[in-house]
C-alpha positions as CSV (number, residue, x, y, z in Angstrom):
1,M,-3.8,-12.4,58.0
2,A,-7.2,-10.9,58.0
3,E,-8.8,-13.4,60.8
4,T,-6.7,-15.5,63.2
5,D,-8.3,-18.7,64.5
6,C,-7.4,-20.4,68.0
7,N,-5.0,-22.8,66.0
8,E,-3.3,-20.3,64.5
9,T,-2.9,-18.3,67.6
10,L,-1.7,-21.1,69.6
11,R,0.7,-22.2,66.6
12,E,2.1,-18.7,66.9
13,L,2.0,-17.8,70.8
14,E,5.7,-18.4,71.9
15,A,6.7,-16.3,68.6
16,F,4.2,-13.7,69.8
17,L,5.5,-13.7,73.6
18,D,8.9,-13.1,72.0
19,H,8.2,-10.6,69.6
20,E,9.2,-12.3,66.7
21,L,6.2,-12.0,64.5
22,S,5.6,-9.3,61.9
23,E,3.3,-6.2,62.6
24,E,0.2,-7.6,60.9
25,V,0.5,-10.9,62.5
26,H,1.2,-9.4,65.8
27,V,-2.1,-7.3,65.5
28,A,-4.2,-10.2,64.2
29,I,-3.2,-12.4,67.4
30,H,-3.5,-9.4,69.7
31,A,-7.1,-9.0,68.6
32,H,-7.9,-12.7,68.8
33,L,-6.5,-12.8,72.1
34,A,-8.5,-10.2,73.0
35,G,-11.8,-11.6,72.1
36,C,-11.0,-15.5,72.8
37,H,-11.1,-16.2,76.6
38,D,-9.7,-20.0,75.9
39,C,-6.7,-18.5,74.2
40,H,-6.2,-15.7,76.6
41,E,-6.1,-18.1,79.4
42,T,-3.4,-20.1,77.4
43,F,-1.4,-17.1,76.8
44,D,-1.5,-16.1,80.3
45,F,-0.3,-19.5,81.4
46,H,2.8,-19.3,78.8
47,A,3.5,-15.7,79.9
48,E,3.7,-16.5,83.4
49,L,5.8,-19.8,82.7
50,K,8.3,-17.8,80.4
51,T,8.4,-15.4,83.7
52,V,9.1,-17.8,86.1
53,V,11.7,-19.5,83.8
54,A,13.8,-16.5,83.3
55,R,13.7,-15.6,86.9
56,K,14.9,-19.1,87.8
57,C,17.6,-18.8,85.4
58,Q,18.9,-15.8,87.0
59,E,19.3,-17.6,90.6
60,Q,22.5,-18.6,91.8
61,L,23.3,-22.1,92.1
62,P,23.8,-23.6,95.7
63,P,27.5,-24.0,96.5
64,G,29.1,-26.9,95.2
65,L,26.2,-28.2,92.7
66,L,28.0,-27.0,89.7
67,E,31.0,-29.3,90.7
68,R,28.7,-32.4,91.2
69,I,26.9,-31.9,88.2
70,R,30.5,-31.9,86.6
71,R,31.5,-35.1,88.1
72,C,28.2,-36.9,87.3
73,L,28.6,-35.6,83.6
74,G,32.2,-36.9,83.6
75,D,31.2,-40.3,85.2
76,D,28.7,-40.5,82.5
77,E,31.0,-39.6,79.7
78,A,33.3,-42.3,80.9
79,G,30.8,-45.0,81.3
80,T,29.6,-44.2,77.6
81,A,33.0,-44.2,75.9
82,S,33.2,-48.1,76.8
83,S,31.4,-50.4,74.2
84,D,29.8,-52.3,77.1
85,G,26.8,-50.5,76.6
86,P,24.9,-47.4,78.9
87,A,26.6,-46.6,82.3
88,T,24.3,-47.8,85.0
89,G,24.1,-45.9,88.2
């Protein structure tokens, strides 16, 4: 990949952030991001979003929340098992 355009960069952005690209493609996207303000802003947004999501996924659930979710899902599963259609709540 000699030259990378904006569409290619944006298409590969998640793989770039996850370090899932070949060295050649990684270098091409890195070079494009260095020279394209719009793509670099998009990259910054996605990188920050990925960081926030990862941080939030490590936080502890409030006490009792998991049990409340299980009860809700259990109620939903019971409702969908009937032939009356979807459960309404």
